[in-house]
C-alpha positions as CSV (number, residue, x, y, z in Angstrom):
1,V,-11.7,3.6,-14.9
2,E,-7.9,3.3,-14.6
3,E,-7.4,2.4,-18.3
4,E,-9.6,5.4,-19.4
5,R,-7.4,7.7,-17.3
6,R,-4.2,6.3,-18.8
7,R,-5.6,6.7,-22.4
8,F,-6.4,10.3,-21.5
9,L,-2.9,11.0,-20.4
10,G,-1.5,9.2,-23.4
11,G,-3.6,11.5,-25.6
12,L,-2.1,14.5,-23.8
13,L,1.4,13.2,-24.5
14,T,0.6,12.7,-28.2
15,L,-0.8,16.3,-28.3
16,G,2.3,17.6,-26.6
17,G,4.6,15.8,-29.0
18,G,2.7,17.0,-32.1
19,T,0.5,20.1,-32.0
20,L,2.5,21.7,-29.2
21,L,5.9,20.8,-30.5
22,G,6.5,24.3,-31.8
23,A,5.4,25.9,-28.6
24,G,8.4,25.1,-26.3
25,G,6.9,26.6,-23.2
26,L,3.7,24.7,-23.5
27,A,5.4,21.5,-24.3
28,A,7.7,21.9,-21.3
29,S,4.7,22.6,-19.1
30,L,3.0,19.5,-20.3
31,R,6.1,17.4,-19.6
32,S,6.2,18.9,-16.1
33,F,2.6,18.1,-15.5
34,T,3.0,14.5,-16.7
35,G,6.1,14.2,-14.4
36,A,4.0,15.2,-11.5
37,T,1.5,12.4,-12.1
38,N,1.9,8.7,-11.6
39,Y,1.5,8.0,-15.3
40,D,5.0,6.7,-15.7
41,Y,4.8,4.0,-13.0
42,E,1.2,3.2,-12.2
43,G,-0.5,0.0,-13.4
44,H,2.7,-1.6,-14.7
45,G,3.5,-5.2,-13.7
46,V,6.8,-6.5,-12.5
47,A,9.5,-6.4,-15.2
48,T,10.6,-9.8,-16.6
49,E,14.1,-9.5,-15.0
50,H,12.5,-9.4,-11.5
51,L,9.8,-12.1,-11.9
52,L,12.0,-14.7,-10.2
53,D,13.1,-12.5,-7.3
54,A,11.8,-13.9,-4.0
55,I,11.7,-10.4,-2.7
56,T,10.8,-7.7,-5.3
57,P,13.0,-4.7,-5.3
58,T,11.1,-1.7,-4.1
59,G,11.5,0.2,-7.4
60,A,10.1,-2.8,-9.3
61,H,7.1,-3.5,-7.0
62,Y,3.8,-3.1,-8.9
63,V,1.8,0.1,-8.2
64,V,-1.9,0.7,-8.8
65,S,-3.6,4.0,-7.7
66,K,-7.0,5.6,-8.1
67,N,-5.3,9.0,-8.3
68,L,-4.0,11.1,-11.1
69,I,-1.5,12.6,-8.7
70,D,-0.7,10.7,-5.5
71,P,-0.5,12.6,-2.2
72,T,2.8,13.6,-0.7
73,V,2.4,13.5,3.1
74,N,4.2,15.8,5.5
75,I,5.1,13.3,8.2
76,G,5.5,16.1,10.8
77,L,1.8,17.1,10.3
78,W,0.4,13.6,9.7
79,R,-1.9,12.1,12.3
80,L,-3.9,8.8,12.5
81,E,-7.3,9.1,14.2
82,V,-8.5,6.0,16.0
83,R,-12.2,6.5,17.0
84,G,-15.6,5.0,17.1
85,L,-16.6,2.2,19.5
86,V,-13.5,2.6,21.6
87,E,-12.8,3.5,25.2
88,R,-11.0,6.7,24.4
89,P,-10.5,8.1,20.9
90,A,-6.8,8.6,20.1
91,T,-4.8,10.9,17.8
92,V,-1.7,9.0,16.9
93,T,1.6,10.3,15.6
94,I,4.2,8.4,13.6
95,D,6.4,8.4,16.8
96,D,3.5,6.7,18.7
97,L,3.5,4.0,16.0
98,R,7.2,3.5,16.1
99,R,7.2,3.1,19.9
100,L,4.8,0.1,19.6
101,P,6.4,-3.4,19.2
102,Q,7.3,-3.9,15.6
103,Q,6.9,-7.0,13.6
104,E,8.3,-7.9,10.2
105,E,6.6,-10.1,7.6
106,I,7.3,-11.1,4.0
107,V,4.0,-10.6,2.3
108,T,2.9,-10.9,-1.4
109,L,0.4,-8.2,-2.6
110,E,-1.7,-8.8,-5.7
111,C,-3.9,-6.4,-7.6
112,I,-7.5,-7.6,-8.0
113,A,-7.1,-6.5,-11.7
114,N,-4.3,-9.0,-12.2
115,G,-5.4,-11.1,-15.1
116,V,-4.6,-14.8,-15.7
117,G,-0.9,-15.1,-16.1
118,G,-0.5,-11.4,-15.2
119,S,2.3,-9.7,-13.3
120,L,0.5,-7.2,-11.1
121,M,1.9,-9.0,-8.1
122,S,5.0,-8.4,-5.9
123,T,6.5,-9.5,-2.6
124,A,8.2,-7.3,-0.1
125,R,9.5,-7.3,3.5
126,W,7.2,-5.2,5.5
127,R,7.7,-3.9,9.1
128,G,5.4,-2.1,11.5
129,P,3.1,-2.5,14.5
130,R,0.3,-5.1,14.6
131,L,-3.0,-3.6,13.7
132,A,-4.3,-4.9,17.1
133,D,-1.8,-2.8,19.0
134,V,-2.6,0.3,16.9
135,V,-6.3,0.0,17.7
136,G,-5.4,-0.7,21.3
137,L,-4.0,2.8,21.7
138,A,-7.7,3.8,22.0
139,G,-8.3,1.4,24.8
140,R,-10.9,-1.4,24.9
141,T,-13.2,-1.8,22.0
142,D,-17.0,-2.2,22.4
143,P,-18.2,-5.8,22.0
144,R,-20.7,-4.6,19.4
145,A,-17.8,-3.8,17.0
146,T,-18.0,-5.8,13.8
147,F,-16.2,-3.6,11.3
148,L,-13.2,-1.3,10.9
149,I,-13.9,1.7,8.6
150,V,-10.6,2.9,7.3
151,S,-9.8,6.1,5.5
152,A,-6.8,7.6,3.7
153,V,-5.3,11.0,3.0
154,D,-6.3,10.8,-0.6
155,G,-10.0,10.3,0.2
156,Y,-9.9,6.5,-0.3
157,Y,-12.2,4.6,2.1
158,D,-13.1,1.0,2.8
159,S,-14.3,-1.3,5.6
160,L,-12.8,-4.5,7.0
161,P,-14.2,-7.2,9.2
162,A,-13.2,-6.4,12.8
163,S,-11.8,-9.9,13.1
164,V,-8.8,-9.0,10.9
165,V,-7.4,-7.3,14.0
166,D,-6.7,-10.7,15.4
167,D,-4.9,-12.0,12.3
168,P,-1.2,-12.4,13.3
169,G,0.1,-11.0,10.0
170,T,-2.1,-7.9,9.8
171,M,-0.2,-4.7,10.5
172,V,0.2,-1.0,9.9
173,A,3.3,-1.1,7.8
174,L,5.8,1.7,8.2
175,E,8.7,0.2,6.3
176,M,9.2,-1.7,3.1
177,N,12.3,-3.7,2.3
178,G,14.3,-2.1,5.2
179,A,13.4,1.6,4.4
180,P,10.5,3.9,5.3
181,L,7.6,3.5,3.0
182,P,8.0,5.3,-0.3
183,H,5.4,7.9,-1.2
184,R,3.9,5.7,-4.0
185,H,3.5,2.8,-1.5
186,G,1.6,4.9,1.1
187,H,4.1,6.9,3.2
188,P,4.0,7.1,6.1
189,A,1.7,4.2,6.9
190,R,-0.5,1.7,5.2
191,I,-2.7,-1.2,6.2
192,L,-1.3,-4.6,5.3
193,I,-3.6,-7.6,5.4
194,P,-2.1,-10.9,4.0
195,G,-4.3,-12.8,1.7
196,R,-6.5,-9.9,0.5
197,Y,-6.2,-8.1,-2.8
198,G,-4.4,-4.8,-2.9
199,E,-7.6,-2.7,-2.7
200,K,-7.9,-3.8,1.0
201,N,-4.2,-2.8,1.8
202,M,-4.9,0.9,2.0
203,K,-2.1,3.4,1.4
204,W,-1.7,6.8,3.1
205,L,-3.7,5.6,6.1
206,S,-5.3,8.5,8.1
207,G,-8.3,7.0,10.0
208,I,-9.6,3.9,11.7
209,E,-13.1,3.9,13.0
210,V,-14.3,0.9,15.0
211,A,-18.0,0.4,14.1
212,D,-21.0,-1.8,14.4
213,H,-21.9,-1.4,10.7
214,D,-20.3,-1.9,7.2
215,H,-19.3,1.0,5.0
216,T,-19.2,0.2,1.3
217,G,-15.7,0.9,0.0
218,F,-14.5,3.0,-2.9
219,Y,-14.0,0.1,-5.3
220,Q,-16.9,-1.9,-3.9
221,R,-19.2,0.9,-5.1
222,Q,-17.9,0.2,-8.6
223,G,-18.8,-3.5,-8.3
224,W,-15.6,-5.1,-7.0
225,S,-15.5,-7.8,-4.3
226,E,-16.2,-6.8,-0.7
227,S,-14.1,-9.6,0.8
228,A,-11.3,-9.4,-1.8
229,V,-9.8,-12.7,-0.7
230,V,-7.2,-13.7,-3.2
231,R,-7.9,-16.5,-5.6
232,T,-5.4,-19.3,-6.3
233,F,-3.0,-18.1,-9.0
234,S,-0.1,-19.7,-11.0
235,R,2.0,-18.7,-13.9
236,F,5.1,-19.5,-16.0
237,D,7.9,-17.0,-15.5
238,N,10.5,-18.1,-18.1
239,L,8.2,-19.4,-20.8
240,E,5.7,-17.4,-23.0
241,A,3.7,-17.8,-26.1
242,G,6.0,-18.4,-29.0
243,S,8.9,-19.7,-26.9
244,R,11.0,-22.2,-28.9
245,P,12.7,-24.8,-26.6
246,T,14.9,-27.4,-28.3
247,A,13.6,-30.9,-28.8
248,G,15.7,-33.5,-27.0
249,Q,17.3,-30.9,-24.7
250,A,16.4,-30.5,-21.0
251,F,14.9,-27.1,-20.1
252,E,14.1,-25.9,-16.6
253,V,10.6,-24.4,-16.5
254,R,10.2,-21.8,-13.8
255,G,7.2,-20.0,-12.3
256,H,5.4,-19.0,-9.2
257,A,2.0,-19.7,-7.5
258,Y,0.1,-17.8,-4.8
259,A,-3.0,-18.6,-2.8
260,G,-2.8,-16.0,0.0
261,T,-2.9,-17.3,3.6
262,R,-4.0,-20.7,2.3
263,G,-0.5,-21.4,1.0
264,I,0.6,-23.6,-1.8
265,R,0.7,-27.4,-1.4
266,S,1.8,-28.3,-5.0
267,V,2.1,-27.1,-8.6
268,Q,1.5,-29.2,-11.7
269,V,2.5,-28.6,-15.3
270,S,1.0,-29.9,-18.5
271,T,2.3,-29.8,-22.1
272,D,-1.0,-31.0,-23.6
273,S,-3.4,-28.4,-22.3
274,G,-4.3,-30.4,-19.2
275,A,-4.8,-33.8,-20.6
276,T,-2.0,-35.0,-18.4
277,W,-0.1,-33.4,-15.5
278,S,3.4,-33.6,-14.0
279,E,4.4,-32.5,-10.5
280,A,6.8,-29.6,-10.3
281,D,9.3,-29.1,-7.5
282,L,8.6,-26.3,-5.0
283,D,11.3,-23.9,-3.8
284,A,11.5,-23.4,0.0
285,Q,8.7,-21.3,1.4
286,V,9.9,-17.8,2.2
287,S,6.8,-16.9,4.3
288,P,3.3,-18.3,5.0
289,Y,2.1,-15.0,3.4
290,A,4.1,-15.1,0.2
291,W,4.2,-16.6,-3.2
292,R,5.9,-20.0,-3.9
293,F,8.3,-20.6,-6.7
294,F,8.4,-23.8,-8.7
295,R,10.6,-25.5,-11.2
296,W,10.1,-28.5,-13.5
297,T,12.6,-30.0,-15.9
298,W,11.1,-30.7,-19.3
299,T,12.7,-32.3,-22.3
300,P,10.5,-31.9,-25.4
301,P,10.4,-35.3,-27.0
302,A,10.1,-34.1,-30.6
303,P,9.8,-30.9,-32.6
304,G,6.3,-29.5,-32.8
305,R,3.7,-27.5,-30.9
306,Y,2.9,-28.0,-27.2
307,R,0.1,-26.4,-25.3
308,M,1.5,-25.4,-21.9
309,A,-0.7,-25.1,-18.8
310,V,0.0,-24.7,-15.1
311,R,-2.2,-25.1,-12.0
312,A,-1.7,-25.0,-8.3
313,V,-3.2,-26.8,-5.3
314,D,-3.6,-24.6,-2.3
315,G,-2.9,-25.6,1.3
316,T,-6.4,-26.8,1.9
317,G,-6.1,-29.3,-1.0
318,A,-8.3,-27.3,-3.3
319,V,-7.2,-27.4,-7.0
320,Q,-7.0,-24.1,-8.9
321,P,-10.2,-23.9,-11.1
322,D,-9.7,-24.4,-14.9
323,R,-12.7,-22.3,-15.9
324,Y,-11.7,-18.8,-17.0
325,E,-13.1,-15.8,-15.2
326,D,-12.2,-12.2,-15.9
327,I,-11.0,-9.8,-13.2
328,V,-14.4,-8.3,-12.4
329,P,-15.8,-8.6,-9.8
330,R,-13.6,-10.9,-7.6
331,G,-10.3,-11.3,-9.4
332,A,-9.3,-13.5,-12.4
333,S,-9.3,-17.3,-12.4
334,G,-8.2,-19.9,-14.8
335,Y,-5.0,-21.7,-16.0
336,H,-2.1,-19.8,-17.6
337,R,-2.1,-21.4,-21.1
338,F,-0.2,-20.8,-24.3
339,D,1.5,-22.6,-27.2
340,V,5.3,-23.1,-27.6
341,D,7.0,-24.6,-30.6
342,A,9.9,-27.0,-30.0
343,R,12.4,-26.8,-32.7
């Protein structure tokens, strides 16, 4: 769906640059229309120069949206409705949220459409009240509650297990990297649930209903995972297909791994497509909810072709599966593999 939308806009751009070139007013209108959409930033991964940043700069953080044009919310008029199986439904303002105790967490977000070795993943410093405290503004919840049905300004909707309220890292984020949430990241408030794919981290939050039933979400109706728990991921950051390291010369291989709240226990690198493995060194953990960077010094013994592969072991001891799976329905899986030619 997202790719079809991007192709459509790309076709409009081609039309504007060709057929409409002589009609200056129409071409200008088309450029204005395109500038109002998220076409120029949506669906792009993190740029190469930021892949090794422990905290992704806000402007480089990946963005994926279901919208052609994202909402711009008037914070003075915005309200969050907390309702359902609660003691007293509450209409909450941004000031109400700011008065609650604030917590700060470094959390990695990954798009469920991130392919093997992809870069639709970023890490930021998020700040806001705990989700439990926000729901608590409506008083006690009914013991029959099993789900939170969440909704957004742009019409997006989803449901979450009510148990996520008790997860210590789950929050309603109001800030990103020390500044108020940008519009494209859900201003003024978004759900943040460490360890779940981006589709569960709803932007432009407008409603929380405490319920005793599930409500199939926007993307789940299209066949995507309901739980959206991230799968173990690893990739090379400074090597790619066609790289040409020098034989006999030490080269520091860099990359990162992520397994959500399970954490990363170790990363292993292979130069023979997984026939043998070597342990990489892990950088210090920046957060229990964030990716982990690794480094491994490799000296190619001779000129020739090497089949690189990387895998991670999560905090439970489970090894990242080798078998390739595409992104649908529950996120991609498999080793990041490619050939390099030592010269």
